[in-house]
N, C-alpha and C positions, 0 to 999 in steps of 0.2 A: 587530388582535392584535399585540402586541409580541413581537419575537424574543428580547428580553432575558428575559422571563418568560412562556414559552408553556405555561401549565399544562394546557390542554386538548389540546395536541399531544403531550405526554409521557405515555406509558403510566404508570399508577400504580406499576408495579414499577420504573420507572427514575427515579432522582433527577435533579434539575436539573443537578447536577455531572456525572453520567454522560452525560446528554444533550449537554451542552456539550463534554465530552471526545470523544464519538462524532462530533459535528459538526466539531470540530477535526481529528479523524482523517480525515474525508472531505475537508475542505478541503486539508489537506496532501497527500493522495493526488492530488487534482485538480491542485494546483500542481506536484507532481512530474511528473505525466503531461504537463502543458503544457510544463514545462521540458524534458522528454525530447523532445517533438516539435519544439520550437524548436531545441534543440541538434542534433538529427538533421538538420533542414533546413540549419542553418548548416554542419555538417561536410560534408554532401553537396554543397549548392548553392554555398556561398561558398568553401569550402576545396578541394572537389573530391575528397574521399576516397570510397573504396568504401562503399556503403551498409551492408554488414555490419560493417565496421570502425567506421563512423560510428555505427551503432546501439549497438555495444559501448561506445564513448566516451560517447554520450548516456545510455545506461543507467547507466553508472558515475557520471556527474555527477548524474543524477536520483536515484540511490540516496542520494547524500550530501544532497541537498535533502530527501528523504524522511526519512532518519535524523535529521538535525539538527532538522527541523521537529517530528517526533514526540518526540524527546528533550527539546527545550526547551519547545515550545508545547503539544503534545497531552497529554503525560504529565508534564511538569515533573520529569523524573527527576533524581536526584542520584547514581545509580549510576555507576560508572566507565565511561569511554568504551570501553576495550578490551573489557570484558565485554559491554556493551550493543551495541556495533557488531558484535561476533562473533555474538551471538545474533540480531541483526537481519539479518545476512547469511545465517545459516542459515535464518531464517524466510523471507526473500526467495527463497532458492534452493528451499526446500520448496514455496513457492507457485508458483514457475516450473515445477518438475517436476510438480506437481499439475495445473497448467494444461495441460501437454503430455499427461499421462495422461488427463485428462478429455476433451480434444479427440480424442485417438486412440480412446478407448473409444466415444465418441458417433459419430464419423464412420466409423471403420474396422470396429469390431466390431458396432455396432448399426445402421450404415448410415443414420444420421439426418443431417439438415441441420446444417452447421457452426454455424448461428445458435443451434441448441438447445444445442450444446456451449458456445457463448459465453455464453448466458443462465445456464447452470448455473455456469460459472466466475464470472461477475459476481455471482451471488447467494450463492456459497459462499466463495470464496477471500478476498475482503476481510473478510468477517465472521470467518472463522477467523483471519486475520492480526491483526485487531483484538484478539480474545480472547488470542491468543498474546502479542502486544505488551504488552497490559495486565497479564497475569498472569505473564509470564516475562521478556520482553526488557527492559522498562522498569520492572519492579518494583524498588523500592529494596532494595539488599542489606542484610541485617541487620547490625547492629553499627555 
């Protein structure tokens, strides 16, 4: 089966273009996550910075990788960068706070294992982020 034209893998309600866009979204997310990890390692182990400071720097650079990858490759947006990046930052922060809220609810209020919280996060936040990115962040501005 060719990945270029995977008709049996794509649900009938999802077009080939939508499937490719979703695939690109996932690949950019994985690339940004790997970049975050490598940058974190470098800041801590090679430069000797505090892990918290290192994580903030690594997150910031991974944010740029994610934004630029999604802007240019995933969505091929022509919207202005100031508008798109502002919306992307708001979306990323909303995802961050949703992550914290879900984990707190699952572990502290429901007293469930943190892996349940992680599973809920992994199954919901990226999907919501994709929809928000597609419909709002990288939607071409009218005019």
